[in-house]
Residue, then its C-alpha position, 0 to 999 in steps of 0.5 A: m452843658l456849659k463846661i462840655k462847650i467850653f471843654t470842646a472849644l478848648c480841645m479845638v483850639g489846642s488841636l489848631l495850635v499843635g497842628g500847623c506842623a512841618s518837617s524838612r530835609i535839604v539836598t545841597d551841593m555846599k556841605p558844611a565842613k570844618n577845617a581847624e588848619l585852613k589858613s591864608p598868608a594874607g592873615t585872619f578875616h573878620v566878617a564885618d557886614l552882611k546883606l541878604n537879598l531876596i531876588l524878586d520882582d515885587p516882594s511885599p512889605q512883609t516879606t521885605e521886613t521878614y528878610k531884614k529880620y533874617q539878615r540881622m539874625l543871620l550876621p551873628l550866627l555866621r560870625k560864629e560858624c566861622v570862628e568855630r569851623y576854621p579858627a586859624l582863618f577867622a577871628n573875633d578881633s576885627a582890629s587885627s583882621i582883614p574886614l569882609s563884606l558879604t552879600a548873599d543874593y537868594t533866588s527861590t523857586s517853588h513847585d506849587f503845581k505838584t503841592k496843588c495836585w496833591m491837595l486837589c486829588t485828595l479833596t484837601i485831605v492831604g494838606l489838612i490832615l495828612p502831610c502834603p508834600d512841598q518842594r523849592d529850589e534856593d540858589f545863592i550867590l555869595k559875594m565877598g570882598v574888603w569892607t571899605g566902610r564907604e559906599d564910594r570906595q569899592a573893593a574887588l568881589l569874589q563869588k561863590k554859587f551854591r544850590r539848596e533843594f528843599h523837600g518838606w511836608v505840611s499838615i494843617l489841622t493835625p501834627l502828623a507833619l511832625i514826623p520826619i520826612p523820608g529821604e536823604s538829607d545833606l543837612p539835619k532834618a527839621s521839624a516845627s510847629l506853630l508853637n516853636i516857629h521861631q525855633g524853625e527859623k533859627i534852625y533854618l538860618q543856623q544851617l545856612a549860616s554853616q554853609l555860607a561860612t564853608a563857602l567863605a573859607e574855601t573861597i577866600a583861602a584860595k586866593d593869593p595874599e596880594f589880592w587882599t593886600s592891594q584892595p582898599r579898606m577901612n583901617n588902611p594907614p593913609i600914604f601921606t600924612p596931612t598937616r594938622p591945622n595947629d602945626t606951625p611951620g618951623v623957623i629957619p635958624l640965622p647963620f651964626e656970623p653975619i653975612t658979608p655983602f657984596 
């Protein structure tokens, strides 16, 4: 009898772990692209810094920490996507490239009313057992400029906006939501469960990095090279060479013949 109870408990725990599943598709006006020949007369660029800002009135500490983690994960992914998709425009070498500072302002609008209606009208069968639809709109404003390395030296900024319409469905107690959600998608469809939630986050950020790389490349390549050369940046040589403290002033040599007084 005890063995049966243990087996039943393990089955319940296993169903919960396998459950909690979700699938998604994304429709966007910023489709990732590749162009090995895209370049700028100003030279090559390097992503030196990235900030991911979630626009909320009063975000919870947990939400703030989550997006700080996403920001750390997104920067190396973005650098890799830039170099792989646009090798003539971006470089891994930061010393000989124009350093860029990026800020991605992110606003999310959830359509919670539809989800609640689905759950209430089906007595929560949809959502707990059957997949429950979920939808939100994600708006991004990518701000880019030359990285100066100093807060008191600001460079001019360029902007690029794009939107992602996120369509998904979720099931809590069953793995039915692992079935790919029907409908068109501009990015590869993704599925995840509680067992591989970190993999789901990585897929989300990887797709976002590919979009940011395209938005960045199309914007900076279209700008005149004079714009980039005129901006202050960390590795600009100084206009004037300061006098070092150890330098001693030169001694004026005496004339060869003595000067005859008047």
